[in-house]
LOKOL-800454 format. One record per residue (C-alpha): residue number from 1; residue in three letters; y, x, z. Coordinates in Angstrom, 2 decimals, always signed. Layout:
<dodos>
DODO/NUM/ala/Y/X/Z
...
</dodos>
This chain:
<dodos>
DODO/1/unk/+36.72/-34.13/-50.01
DODO/2/unk/+33.55/-35.91/-51.14
DODO/3/unk/+32.84/-38.76/-48.75
DODO/4/unk/+29.77/-40.15/-50.55
DODO/5/unk/+27.18/-38.31/-48.46
DODO/6/unk/+25.43/-40.62/-46.05
DODO/7/unk/+23.18/-38.07/-44.35
DODO/8/unk/+23.55/-34.49/-43.16
DODO/9/unk/+20.68/-32.09/-42.45
DODO/10/unk/+21.18/-28.84/-40.52
DODO/11/unk/+19.21/-25.60/-40.94
DODO/12/unk/+19.43/-22.72/-38.49
DODO/13/unk/+20.17/-19.55/-40.46
DODO/14/unk/+18.17/-16.34/-39.75
DODO/15/unk/+21.15/-14.11/-38.93
DODO/16/unk/+21.05/-10.55/-37.53
DODO/17/unk/+23.25/-8.37/-35.31
DODO/18/unk/+24.77/-6.85/-38.45
DODO/19/unk/+25.48/-10.00/-40.48
DODO/20/unk/+26.14/-12.86/-38.05
DODO/21/unk/+29.94/-12.51/-38.17
DODO/22/unk/+30.06/-12.23/-41.96
DODO/23/unk/+27.83/-15.30/-42.26
DODO/24/unk/+29.96/-17.17/-39.72
DODO/25/unk/+33.12/-16.51/-41.76
DODO/26/unk/+31.56/-17.70/-45.01
DODO/27/unk/+32.01/-21.28/-46.26
DODO/28/unk/+29.07/-23.62/-45.81
DODO/29/unk/+28.68/-23.98/-49.59
DODO/30/unk/+28.33/-20.18/-49.83
DODO/31/unk/+25.67/-19.96/-47.12
DODO/32/unk/+21.91/-19.99/-47.72
DODO/33/unk/+20.14/-23.37/-47.79
DODO/34/unk/+23.27/-25.32/-48.77
DODO/35/unk/+22.77/-28.29/-51.07
DODO/36/unk/+24.52/-31.59/-51.75
DODO/37/unk/+22.75/-34.22/-53.83
DODO/38/unk/+21.25/-37.69/-53.69
DODO/39/unk/+23.48/-38.73/-50.79
DODO/40/unk/+22.34/-35.87/-48.51
DODO/41/unk/+24.25/-32.72/-47.67
DODO/42/unk/+22.31/-29.80/-46.19
DODO/43/unk/+24.14/-26.96/-44.43
DODO/44/unk/+23.22/-23.68/-42.80
DODO/45/unk/+24.22/-23.24/-39.15
DODO/46/unk/+25.03/-19.95/-37.35
DODO/47/unk/+23.79/-19.74/-33.73
DODO/48/unk/+23.69/-16.39/-31.91
DODO/49/unk/+23.21/-15.45/-28.25
DODO/50/unk/+24.38/-12.11/-26.87
DODO/51/unk/+22.89/-11.60/-23.41
DODO/52/unk/+23.97/-8.82/-21.07
DODO/53/unk/+26.59/-6.18/-21.75
DODO/54/unk/+26.56/-2.92/-23.78
DODO/55/unk/+27.09/+0.56/-22.34
DODO/56/unk/+30.71/+0.61/-23.50
DODO/57/unk/+32.15/-2.24/-21.47
DODO/58/unk/+35.72/-1.81/-22.70
DODO/59/unk/+34.63/-2.06/-26.33
DODO/60/unk/+32.63/-5.22/-25.49
DODO/61/unk/+35.67/-7.04/-24.06
DODO/62/unk/+37.92/-5.81/-26.86
DODO/63/unk/+35.51/-7.27/-29.41
DODO/64/unk/+35.49/-10.60/-27.54
DODO/65/unk/+39.28/-10.63/-27.71
DODO/66/unk/+39.16/-9.93/-31.43
DODO/67/unk/+36.62/-12.67/-32.18
DODO/68/unk/+39.11/-15.25/-30.89
DODO/69/unk/+42.47/-13.71/-31.80
DODO/70/unk/+42.21/-11.37/-34.81
DODO/71/unk/+38.94/-11.82/-36.71
DODO/72/unk/+40.04/-15.09/-38.36
DODO/73/unk/+36.54/-16.43/-37.89
DODO/74/unk/+37.78/-19.87/-36.82
DODO/75/unk/+36.10/-19.58/-33.42
DODO/76/unk/+37.41/-21.74/-30.56
DODO/77/unk/+36.84/-20.38/-27.05
DODO/78/unk/+35.08/-22.61/-24.54
DODO/79/unk/+33.92/-21.66/-21.04
DODO/80/unk/+33.88/-23.08/-17.54
DODO/81/unk/+37.52/-21.96/-17.19
DODO/82/unk/+38.79/-23.27/-20.55
DODO/83/unk/+37.01/-26.62/-20.82
DODO/84/unk/+39.47/-29.52/-20.72
DODO/85/unk/+38.12/-31.64/-17.84
DODO/86/unk/+40.56/-34.55/-18.17
DODO/87/unk/+39.24/-38.00/-19.07
DODO/88/unk/+40.96/-41.22/-20.00
DODO/89/unk/+40.40/-43.89/-17.36
DODO/90/unk/+39.42/-46.45/-20.00
DODO/91/unk/+36.74/-44.08/-21.28
DODO/92/unk/+35.43/-43.56/-17.75
DODO/93/unk/+35.21/-47.31/-17.18
DODO/94/unk/+33.48/-47.78/-20.55
DODO/95/unk/+30.82/-45.20/-19.59
DODO/96/unk/+30.28/-47.01/-16.30
DODO/97/unk/+29.81/-50.33/-18.13
DODO/98/unk/+27.07/-48.84/-20.32
DODO/99/unk/+25.35/-47.32/-17.28
DODO/100/unk/+25.45/-50.70/-15.51
DODO/101/unk/+23.88/-52.39/-18.54
DODO/102/unk/+21.18/-49.71/-18.60
DODO/103/unk/+20.49/-50.25/-14.91
DODO/104/unk/+20.03/-53.99/-15.49
DODO/105/unk/+18.20/-53.97/-18.84
DODO/106/unk/+16.23/-50.67/-19.08
DODO/107/unk/+17.72/-49.76/-22.44
DODO/108/unk/+15.85/-47.70/-25.01
DODO/109/unk/+17.63/-44.51/-26.05
DODO/110/unk/+18.62/-46.01/-29.42
DODO/111/unk/+20.12/-49.11/-27.79
DODO/112/unk/+21.82/-46.96/-25.15
DODO/113/unk/+23.56/-44.98/-27.91
DODO/114/unk/+24.43/-48.22/-29.74
DODO/115/unk/+26.24/-49.43/-26.62
DODO/116/unk/+28.06/-46.08/-26.35
DODO/117/unk/+29.15/-46.45/-29.97
DODO/118/unk/+30.26/-50.02/-29.34
DODO/119/unk/+32.42/-48.83/-26.44
DODO/120/unk/+34.12/-46.28/-28.77
DODO/121/unk/+32.56/-43.37/-26.84
DODO/122/unk/+31.33/-41.53/-29.94
DODO/123/unk/+33.50/-39.65/-32.42
DODO/124/unk/+34.40/-41.42/-35.66
DODO/125/unk/+34.68/-40.02/-39.19
DODO/126/unk/+35.52/-41.33/-42.63
DODO/127/unk/+32.54/-39.36/-43.96
DODO/128/unk/+29.40/-41.49/-43.48
DODO/129/unk/+27.22/-38.41/-42.90
DODO/130/unk/+29.38/-37.20/-40.00
DODO/131/unk/+29.76/-40.70/-38.61
DODO/132/unk/+25.97/-41.02/-38.56
DODO/133/unk/+25.51/-37.49/-37.16
DODO/134/unk/+27.42/-38.30/-33.95
DODO/135/unk/+24.90/-41.04/-33.14
DODO/136/unk/+21.88/-38.90/-34.09
DODO/137/unk/+23.18/-36.03/-31.97
DODO/138/unk/+23.69/-38.26/-28.92
DODO/139/unk/+20.18/-39.67/-29.36
DODO/140/unk/+18.83/-36.10/-29.39
DODO/141/unk/+20.77/-35.24/-26.20
DODO/142/unk/+19.47/-38.30/-24.35
DODO/143/unk/+15.92/-37.62/-25.54
DODO/144/unk/+16.19/-34.08/-24.17
DODO/145/unk/+17.64/-35.40/-20.91
DODO/146/unk/+14.91/-38.02/-20.59
DODO/147/unk/+12.25/-35.35/-21.17
DODO/148/unk/+13.57/-32.93/-18.55
DODO/149/unk/+14.63/-35.35/-15.81
DODO/150/unk/+11.86/-36.89/-13.72
DODO/151/unk/+13.46/-40.37/-13.74
DODO/152/unk/+14.63/-40.22/-17.35
DODO/153/unk/+17.66/-42.40/-18.04
DODO/154/unk/+17.44/-43.72/-14.47
DODO/155/unk/+18.24/-40.26/-13.08
DODO/156/unk/+21.21/-39.96/-10.75
DODO/157/unk/+22.31/-36.96/-12.84
DODO/158/unk/+22.87/-39.05/-15.99
DODO/159/unk/+26.31/-40.32/-14.99
DODO/160/unk/+27.73/-36.84/-14.35
DODO/161/unk/+26.19/-35.31/-17.49
DODO/162/unk/+27.25/-38.22/-19.73
DODO/163/unk/+30.83/-38.22/-18.43
DODO/164/unk/+31.08/-34.45/-18.95
DODO/165/unk/+29.60/-34.45/-22.46
DODO/166/unk/+31.78/-37.34/-23.67
DODO/167/unk/+35.06/-36.07/-22.18
DODO/168/unk/+34.52/-32.50/-23.47
DODO/169/unk/+33.54/-33.82/-26.90
DODO/170/unk/+36.72/-35.87/-27.24
DODO/171/unk/+38.92/-33.15/-25.70
DODO/172/unk/+37.62/-30.33/-27.91
DODO/173/unk/+36.47/-32.12/-31.08
DODO/174/unk/+38.38/-35.39/-31.07
DODO/175/unk/+41.46/-33.98/-32.81
DODO/176/unk/+39.56/-32.30/-35.65
DODO/177/unk/+36.36/-34.29/-36.27
DODO/178/unk/+37.91/-36.78/-38.66
DODO/179/unk/+39.21/-33.92/-40.84
DODO/180/unk/+35.99/-31.89/-40.96
DODO/181/unk/+34.70/-31.16/-44.48
DODO/182/unk/+31.01/-30.19/-44.16
DODO/183/unk/+31.05/-28.55/-47.61
DODO/184/unk/+33.65/-26.05/-46.29
DODO/185/unk/+32.86/-25.54/-42.61
DODO/186/unk/+31.88/-27.22/-39.39
DODO/187/unk/+33.70/-26.55/-36.08
DODO/188/unk/+32.89/-23.13/-34.61
DODO/189/unk/+32.73/-22.34/-30.91
DODO/190/unk/+32.34/-19.21/-28.78
DODO/191/unk/+30.91/-19.95/-25.35
DODO/192/unk/+31.59/-17.26/-22.72
DODO/193/unk/+30.05/-16.84/-19.27
DODO/194/unk/+27.63/-18.75/-17.10
DODO/195/unk/+26.52/-22.33/-17.60
DODO/196/unk/+25.50/-25.30/-15.49
DODO/197/unk/+23.47/-28.38/-16.43
DODO/198/unk/+26.37/-30.30/-18.00
DODO/199/unk/+27.32/-27.24/-20.03
DODO/200/unk/+23.76/-27.02/-21.37
DODO/201/unk/+23.79/-30.60/-22.65
DODO/202/unk/+27.29/-30.29/-24.11
DODO/203/unk/+26.36/-27.14/-26.04
DODO/204/unk/+23.14/-28.79/-27.19
DODO/205/unk/+25.27/-31.72/-28.44
DODO/206/unk/+27.48/-29.32/-30.41
DODO/207/unk/+24.37/-27.81/-31.99
DODO/208/unk/+23.03/-31.22/-32.94
DODO/209/unk/+26.39/-32.11/-34.51
DODO/210/unk/+26.04/-29.06/-36.76
DODO/211/unk/+28.69/-26.85/-35.14
DODO/212/unk/+28.33/-23.06/-35.24
DODO/213/unk/+27.84/-21.65/-31.75
DODO/214/unk/+28.12/-18.05/-30.54
DODO/215/unk/+27.20/-17.39/-26.90
DODO/216/unk/+28.20/-14.34/-24.84
DODO/217/unk/+26.66/-14.08/-21.36
DODO/218/unk/+27.35/-10.74/-19.59
DODO/219/unk/+25.02/-11.74/-16.72
DODO/220/unk/+22.15/-12.12/-19.21
DODO/221/unk/+21.45/-15.78/-18.45
DODO/222/unk/+19.98/-17.69/-21.39
DODO/223/unk/+21.70/-20.75/-22.72
DODO/224/unk/+18.94/-23.23/-22.01
DODO/225/unk/+17.76/-21.92/-18.64
DODO/226/unk/+16.71/-25.11/-16.91
DODO/227/unk/+16.31/-27.59/-19.78
DODO/228/unk/+14.66/-25.47/-22.46
DODO/229/unk/+15.58/-25.14/-26.10
DODO/230/unk/+14.27/-28.21/-27.83
DODO/231/unk/+14.97/-26.87/-31.34
DODO/232/unk/+11.96/-25.88/-33.38
DODO/233/unk/+13.99/-23.11/-35.03
DODO/234/unk/+14.98/-20.42/-32.54
DODO/235/unk/+18.49/-18.92/-32.53
DODO/236/unk/+19.19/-15.21/-32.93
DODO/237/unk/+19.22/-13.42/-29.56
DODO/238/unk/+20.54/-9.91/-28.94
DODO/239/unk/+19.84/-8.23/-25.58
DODO/240/unk/+22.28/-5.60/-24.35
DODO/241/unk/+20.97/-2.92/-21.95
DODO/242/unk/+22.94/-3.92/-18.84
DODO/243/unk/+23.69/-7.10/-16.91
DODO/244/unk/+26.91/-7.71/-15.01
DODO/245/unk/+28.87/-10.61/-13.59
DODO/246/unk/+31.28/-11.89/-16.26
DODO/247/unk/+34.90/-10.84/-15.94
DODO/248/unk/+37.67/-13.26/-16.96
DODO/249/unk/+37.87/-13.62/-20.72
DODO/250/unk/+40.29/-10.92/-21.95
DODO/251/unk/+43.90/-12.00/-22.41
DODO/252/unk/+44.70/-8.71/-24.14
DODO/253/unk/+42.88/-5.67/-25.51
DODO/254/unk/+41.98/-2.85/-23.16
DODO/255/unk/+43.52/+0.54/-23.85
DODO/256/unk/+40.53/+2.73/-22.98
DODO/257/unk/+38.19/+4.00/-25.70
DODO/258/unk/+34.88/+5.71/-25.01
DODO/259/unk/+34.22/+9.07/-26.65
DODO/260/unk/+31.03/+9.76/-28.59
DODO/261/unk/+29.87/+12.10/-25.81
DODO/262/unk/+30.48/+9.43/-23.15
DODO/263/unk/+28.50/+6.84/-25.09
DODO/264/unk/+25.63/+9.29/-25.62
DODO/265/unk/+25.63/+10.16/-21.89
DODO/266/unk/+25.55/+6.48/-20.90
DODO/267/unk/+22.70/+5.83/-23.33
DODO/268/unk/+20.63/+8.67/-21.84
DODO/269/unk/+21.34/+7.36/-18.34
DODO/270/unk/+20.29/+3.88/-19.42
DODO/271/unk/+16.96/+5.19/-20.72
DODO/272/unk/+16.23/+7.35/-17.65
DODO/273/unk/+17.55/+4.98/-15.00
DODO/274/unk/+16.71/+1.51/-16.25
DODO/275/unk/+15.27/-1.09/-13.87
DODO/276/unk/+11.67/-0.34/-12.99
DODO/277/unk/+11.75/+3.24/-14.30
DODO/278/unk/+11.04/+4.67/-10.84
DODO/279/unk/+13.90/+7.14/-11.26
DODO/280/unk/+17.31/+6.26/-9.88
DODO/281/unk/+20.43/+8.37/-9.76
DODO/282/unk/+22.60/+8.32/-6.60
DODO/283/unk/+24.31/+4.97/-6.04
DODO/284/unk/+22.95/+3.53/-9.29
DODO/285/unk/+22.06/+0.31/-7.44
DODO/286/unk/+25.34/-0.02/-5.53
DODO/287/unk/+26.18/-3.34/-7.21
DODO/288/unk/+22.68/-4.78/-6.78
DODO/289/unk/+21.88/-7.39/-4.15
DODO/290/unk/+19.45/-6.14/-1.48
DODO/291/unk/+16.79/-8.14/+0.29
DODO/292/unk/+13.95/-6.93/+2.48
DODO/293/unk/+10.18/-7.03/+2.42
DODO/294/unk/+9.09/-6.31/+5.99
DODO/295/unk/+6.16/-3.91/+6.04
DODO/296/unk/+3.21/-4.48/+8.36
DODO/297/unk/+2.07/-1.07/+9.63
DODO/298/unk/-0.01/+0.59/+12.30
DODO/299/unk/+1.73/+2.68/+14.97
DODO/300/unk/+0.83/+5.95/+13.21
DODO/301/unk/+1.82/+4.64/+9.76
DODO/302/unk/+5.25/+3.74/+11.13
DODO/303/unk/+6.21/+7.42/+11.50
DODO/304/unk/+4.86/+8.31/+8.06
DODO/305/unk/+6.62/+5.51/+6.17
DODO/306/unk/+9.90/+5.69/+8.07
DODO/307/unk/+10.52/+9.14/+6.57
DODO/308/unk/+9.98/+7.93/+3.00
DODO/309/unk/+12.73/+6.92/+0.60
DODO/310/unk/+12.88/+3.23/-0.32
DODO/311/unk/+11.78/+3.78/-3.93
DODO/312/unk/+8.43/+5.38/-2.93
DODO/313/unk/+7.53/+2.80/-0.31
DODO/314/unk/+5.03/+0.06/-1.22
DODO/315/unk/+6.50/-3.12/-2.79
DODO/316/unk/+9.86/-1.56/-3.71
DODO/317/unk/+11.18/-3.48/-6.73
DODO/318/unk/+14.31/-3.53/-8.88
DODO/319/unk/+14.73/-6.51/-11.17
DODO/320/unk/+17.50/-8.75/-12.54
DODO/321/unk/+20.24/-7.31/-10.34
DODO/322/unk/+18.11/-7.60/-7.20
DODO/323/unk/+16.51/-4.79/-5.19
DODO/324/unk/+13.66/-5.50/-2.77
DODO/325/unk/+13.59/-2.95/+0.04
DODO/326/unk/+10.37/-2.39/+2.02
DODO/327/unk/+11.75/-2.20/+5.56
DODO/328/unk/+10.23/-1.55/+8.99
DODO/329/unk/+10.79/-3.94/+11.89
DODO/330/unk/+8.73/-2.86/+14.89
DODO/331/unk/+8.67/-2.87/+18.67
DODO/332/unk/+6.93/-0.22/+20.76
DODO/333/unk/+5.83/-1.33/+24.25
DODO/334/unk/+5.11/+1.28/+26.87
DODO/335/unk/+4.66/+5.02/+26.61
DODO/336/unk/+1.68/+6.93/+25.20
DODO/337/unk/-0.43/+9.14/+27.45
DODO/338/unk/+0.52/+12.07/+25.25
DODO/339/unk/+4.11/+12.22/+26.45
DODO/340/unk/+5.03/+15.16/+24.21
DODO/341/unk/+3.93/+13.28/+21.08
DODO/342/unk/+5.81/+10.17/+22.26
DODO/343/unk/+9.09/+12.00/+22.75
DODO/344/unk/+8.69/+14.17/+19.65
DODO/345/unk/+8.29/+11.08/+17.48
DODO/346/unk/+11.10/+9.11/+19.11
DODO/347/unk/+13.49/+12.05/+19.02
DODO/348/unk/+12.60/+12.84/+15.40
DODO/349/unk/+13.38/+9.37/+14.01
DODO/350/unk/+16.54/+9.06/+16.12
DODO/351/unk/+17.82/+12.43/+14.84
DODO/352/unk/+17.73/+11.54/+11.13
DODO/353/unk/+21.18/+11.69/+9.57
DODO/354/unk/+20.93/+8.02/+8.58
DODO/355/unk/+19.81/+6.91/+12.09
DODO/356/unk/+21.82/+5.21/+14.82
DODO/357/unk/+20.47/+5.30/+18.38
DODO/358/unk/+21.33/+2.36/+20.66
DODO/359/unk/+20.85/+2.97/+24.40
DODO/360/unk/+23.26/+0.47/+25.97
DODO/361/unk/+23.00/-3.31/+25.87
DODO/362/unk/+24.41/-5.57/+24.74
DODO/363/unk/+25.62/-3.62/+21.70
DODO/364/unk/+27.34/-6.66/+20.14
DODO/365/unk/+30.04/-9.03/+21.33
DODO/366/unk/+29.67/-12.75/+21.73
DODO/367/unk/+31.92/-14.75/+19.38
DODO/368/unk/+33.63/-17.78/+20.82
DODO/369/unk/+35.53/-18.74/+17.65
DODO/370/unk/+34.62/-22.07/+16.08
DODO/371/unk/+33.29/-21.29/+12.61
DODO/372/unk/+31.85/-24.74/+11.87
DODO/373/unk/+34.57/-25.61/+9.37
DODO/374/unk/+34.20/-22.25/+7.59
DODO/375/unk/+30.41/-22.63/+7.50
DODO/376/unk/+30.53/-26.08/+5.88
DODO/377/unk/+33.13/-24.98/+3.34
DODO/378/unk/+30.91/-22.05/+2.30
DODO/379/unk/+27.91/-24.24/+1.37
DODO/380/unk/+26.86/-24.81/-2.23
DODO/381/unk/+25.48/-28.05/-3.69
DODO/382/unk/+21.97/-27.13/-2.48
DODO/383/unk/+23.10/-26.77/+1.13
DODO/384/unk/+22.84/-22.96/+1.11
DODO/385/unk/+25.66/-20.54/+1.84
DODO/386/unk/+27.42/-19.34/-1.30
DODO/387/unk/+28.05/-15.55/-1.07
DODO/388/unk/+30.97/-15.78/-3.50
DODO/389/unk/+32.73/-18.40/-1.36
DODO/390/unk/+32.20/-16.25/+1.71
DODO/391/unk/+33.57/-12.98/+0.33
DODO/392/unk/+36.68/-14.68/-1.09
DODO/393/unk/+37.53/-16.57/+2.12
DODO/394/unk/+40.39/-15.65/+4.47
DODO/395/unk/+38.09/-15.13/+7.48
DODO/396/unk/+35.91/-12.55/+5.70
DODO/397/unk/+36.38/-9.28/+7.63
DODO/398/unk/+34.72/-6.91/+5.20
DODO/399/unk/+37.18/-6.84/+2.28
DODO/400/unk/+37.63/-3.08/+2.71
DODO/401/unk/+34.00/-2.44/+1.79
DODO/402/unk/+32.76/-1.85/-1.79
DODO/403/unk/+32.23/-5.12/-3.65
DODO/404/unk/+28.48/-4.61/-4.04
DODO/405/unk/+28.07/-4.06/-0.28
DODO/406/unk/+30.17/-7.13/+0.49
DODO/407/unk/+27.90/-9.24/-1.71
DODO/408/unk/+24.84/-7.68/-0.05
DODO/409/unk/+26.10/-8.56/+3.44
DODO/410/unk/+27.01/-12.10/+2.36
DODO/411/unk/+23.56/-12.56/+0.80
DODO/412/unk/+21.86/-11.27/+3.97
DODO/413/unk/+23.87/-13.79/+6.02
DODO/414/unk/+22.87/-16.52/+3.56
DODO/415/unk/+19.19/-15.57/+3.79
DODO/416/unk/+19.17/-15.33/+7.59
DODO/417/unk/+20.76/-18.80/+7.80
DODO/418/unk/+18.48/-20.34/+5.15
DODO/419/unk/+15.49/-19.92/+7.49
DODO/420/unk/+16.93/-19.41/+10.99
DODO/421/unk/+14.32/-17.56/+13.04
DODO/422/unk/+16.54/-17.50/+16.13
DODO/423/unk/+15.11/-19.59/+18.97
DODO/424/unk/+17.17/-22.65/+19.96
DODO/425/unk/+18.87/-23.01/+23.34
DODO/426/unk/+20.33/-26.12/+24.93
DODO/427/unk/+18.51/-28.37/+22.43
DODO/428/unk/+20.23/-26.87/+19.36
DODO/429/unk/+19.25/-28.45/+16.06
DODO/430/unk/+18.62/-26.41/+12.91
DODO/431/unk/+22.20/-26.80/+11.61
DODO/432/unk/+23.56/-25.44/+14.88
DODO/433/unk/+21.21/-22.45/+14.62
DODO/434/unk/+22.49/-21.77/+11.10
DODO/435/unk/+26.11/-21.98/+12.23
DODO/436/unk/+25.34/-19.61/+15.12
DODO/437/unk/+23.84/-16.98/+12.79
DODO/438/unk/+26.73/-17.46/+10.34
DODO/439/unk/+29.28/-16.93/+13.11
DODO/440/unk/+27.56/-13.79/+14.41
DODO/441/unk/+27.29/-12.44/+10.88
DODO/442/unk/+31.09/-12.32/+10.75
DODO/443/unk/+31.25/-9.83/+13.64
DODO/444/unk/+29.21/-6.78/+12.61
DODO/445/unk/+30.22/-3.80/+14.83
DODO/446/unk/+32.00/-0.90/+13.14
DODO/447/unk/+29.18/+1.55/+13.90
DODO/448/unk/+26.66/-0.74/+12.18
DODO/449/unk/+28.95/-1.21/+9.17
DODO/450/unk/+29.13/+2.56/+8.78
DODO/451/unk/+25.34/+2.67/+8.83
DODO/452/unk/+25.21/+0.04/+6.08
DODO/453/unk/+27.78/+1.90/+3.97
DODO/454/unk/+25.50/+4.94/+3.91
DODO/455/unk/+22.68/+2.89/+2.37
DODO/456/unk/+21.90/+3.94/-1.21
DODO/457/unk/+19.25/+1.26/-1.80
DODO/458/unk/+16.72/+3.42/-3.67
DODO/459/unk/+17.06/+6.41/-1.32
DODO/460/unk/+16.85/+7.01/+2.45
DODO/461/unk/+16.86/+3.79/+4.43
DODO/462/unk/+19.24/+3.65/+7.44
DODO/463/unk/+17.42/+3.31/+10.76
DODO/464/unk/+18.49/+1.52/+13.92
DODO/465/unk/+16.57/+2.93/+16.90
DODO/466/unk/+16.94/+0.97/+20.14
DODO/467/unk/+15.81/+2.31/+23.52
DODO/468/unk/+15.74/-0.37/+26.20
DODO/469/unk/+14.66/+0.93/+29.60
DODO/470/unk/+16.60/-1.88/+31.38
DODO/471/unk/+18.79/+0.66/+33.19
DODO/472/unk/+21.72/+0.31/+30.81
DODO/473/unk/+22.14/-3.43/+30.43
DODO/474/unk/+20.22/-6.35/+28.96
DODO/475/unk/+19.64/-7.33/+25.35
DODO/476/unk/+21.43/-10.58/+24.46
DODO/477/unk/+21.03/-13.29/+21.87
DODO/478/unk/+23.93/-11.87/+19.84
DODO/479/unk/+22.05/-8.55/+19.62
DODO/480/unk/+18.98/-10.38/+18.33
DODO/481/unk/+21.07/-12.28/+15.75
DODO/482/unk/+22.42/-9.00/+14.36
DODO/483/unk/+18.91/-7.51/+14.19
DODO/484/unk/+17.79/-10.51/+12.13
DODO/485/unk/+20.69/-9.92/+9.74
DODO/486/unk/+19.98/-6.19/+9.43
DODO/487/unk/+16.31/-6.90/+8.76
DODO/488/unk/+17.31/-9.23/+5.91
DODO/489/unk/+19.57/-6.48/+4.55
DODO/490/unk/+16.73/-3.94/+4.53
DODO/491/unk/+17.57/-1.67/+7.50
DODO/492/unk/+14.66/-0.06/+9.41
DODO/493/unk/+14.57/-1.25/+13.03
DODO/494/unk/+12.43/+0.26/+15.81
DODO/495/unk/+12.81/-1.00/+19.38
DODO/496/unk/+11.34/+0.97/+22.31
DODO/497/unk/+10.70/-0.70/+25.68
DODO/498/unk/+8.90/+1.68/+28.10
DODO/499/unk/+8.35/-1.09/+30.73
DODO/500/unk/+6.70/-3.34/+28.13
DODO/501/unk/+8.93/-6.31/+28.98
DODO/502/unk/+10.14/-9.08/+26.69
DODO/503/unk/+13.63/-8.75/+25.28
DODO/504/unk/+13.71/-9.47/+21.55
DODO/505/unk/+10.86/-12.00/+22.02
DODO/506/unk/+13.19/-14.15/+24.13
DODO/507/unk/+15.36/-14.85/+21.10
DODO/508/unk/+13.40/-14.61/+17.84
DODO/509/unk/+9.90/-15.43/+16.59
DODO/510/unk/+7.46/-12.61/+17.34
DODO/511/unk/+5.77/-12.91/+13.95
DODO/512/unk/+8.80/-11.30/+12.28
DODO/513/unk/+8.14/-7.81/+13.66
DODO/514/unk/+5.20/-5.52/+14.40
DODO/515/unk/+4.27/-5.00/+18.05
DODO/516/unk/+2.61/-1.74/+19.14
DODO/517/unk/+1.25/-1.38/+22.68
DODO/518/unk/+0.86/+2.14/+24.05
DODO/519/unk/-1.34/+3.17/+26.97
DODO/520/unk/+1.13/+3.35/+29.88
DODO/521/unk/+3.98/+1.17/+31.08
DODO/522/unk/+6.77/+3.16/+32.70
DODO/523/unk/+9.68/+1.72/+34.66
DODO/524/unk/+13.18/+3.19/+34.76
DODO/525/unk/+12.26/+5.80/+32.18
DODO/526/unk/+15.40/+7.73/+31.25
DODO/527/unk/+15.82/+8.70/+27.62
DODO/528/unk/+14.77/+12.31/+27.12
DODO/529/unk/+17.31/+14.19/+25.05
DODO/530/unk/+15.94/+16.70/+22.53
DODO/531/unk/+16.45/+20.29/+23.52
DODO/532/unk/+19.15/+22.36/+21.89
DODO/533/unk/+16.51/+24.28/+19.96
DODO/534/unk/+15.00/+21.03/+18.66
DODO/535/unk/+18.41/+19.78/+17.58
DODO/536/unk/+19.06/+22.99/+15.65
DODO/537/unk/+15.62/+22.72/+14.04
DODO/538/unk/+16.15/+19.06/+13.13
DODO/539/unk/+19.58/+19.73/+11.64
DODO/540/unk/+18.30/+22.77/+9.75
DODO/541/unk/+15.39/+20.84/+8.25
DODO/542/unk/+17.67/+17.96/+7.20
DODO/543/unk/+20.14/+20.35/+5.60
DODO/544/unk/+17.36/+22.05/+3.67
DODO/545/unk/+15.98/+18.72/+2.52
DODO/546/unk/+19.43/+17.70/+1.32
DODO/547/unk/+20.02/+21.08/-0.31
DODO/548/unk/+23.12/+21.84/+1.80
</dodos>
């Protein structure tokens, strides 16, 4: 091993989908742009990002397994699950000493790194070029941090990021750095899955050290999402056609193999049914997360739009695993002078196959359980409910539902709690309102759950039709809380009150729903059932529309 080189320069190689693995396996001295003279060694670096997931999912995970276990590419797996998070207490105290000095003296980045080196917090090597590279790489990391954090090296985030980068560096490079021969190869890493801020800076540090880095992100998230890629040379990026939540890194190869016909079929489906195409096959969006865009309509428009499928309504959008559903949330006060038209319209929308008619109140049960502990445990670092924590908790009642629907319900609960539009009682503060909505969200009635299960997000939107003539009970706050949740989920809601009295307005802000006043107010108006002939006509029309 030649130890005379005092400086190392790194060049990002222009690899492709076809040659990245071959290039990765080659020795540095066999790669393009390698040179070693006049005290400087120059090496080519392989960096490739694979975002999303291909049509053949089994083949994708089998290839990941092979990259680590059978390809003999020298790749070491790192991910949130595999990172060694242990740290020596002396190292931790040394980091704290440097941070204290920085707090007192306002250190420049170069001096900051000098103090880190003095505290033995940087890797050592007998090769002068590598020894120097550890300092240069840390300077680059701190420069990037200082650029992207508003308070620079005074940021409260610096301690966490610095501790993480140093401990992971020693845990994953400490045992091999002193034996690295840059003429042969630098350490090679495969990062798998999602990343947080500390991960970003650690991976950036590996790049600055000259390590090869291959990134696989099934969810399609880029490597430098919130801090940017400070390199002038851009890495190779390959985009797969689909995006999915990452599964655990494979511990063994899968035994299923896709046929040529299956792959061709999936490719055709991908072309026809990709996001934004305007054409969606049944249940294509079942794993997407729904949210609503409440439409503002006139009374007449309500009955035109409520018949339309979600994908042809204004503002329908499918993007990045999210589907925005244009939903109706309206209240009809009174009864129109044209009674026949009034009943024809009400009966028509309540007779749709995907409609549920509510005529007794309350239609929900009050929950007396104390969910405060569960609510606080489900919060993320930003103070918002974490859907993943909710659906994996022991109190979650909806485990029997499809996973995509569970995530949709949890997200709707999160959104309804993020901005609680329920009116306070007994001097409730905003946190108590959030806990109330969270608690009620855990008690969705079975009939409503069935309605939600029928919801194919691009197709017919389920409709909750409520008829409140005040003869069959009184609407309660728990009813209103569920309506808020269903509105966030994207369900159409139309509430009829022939007497024109307040009910929903007693509990939620009126600006959230349309209000339509008809000509007459009528007290104790019984619901008028459709005639047998009308029912037969309705059912016949629906069957014809469905092709039954």
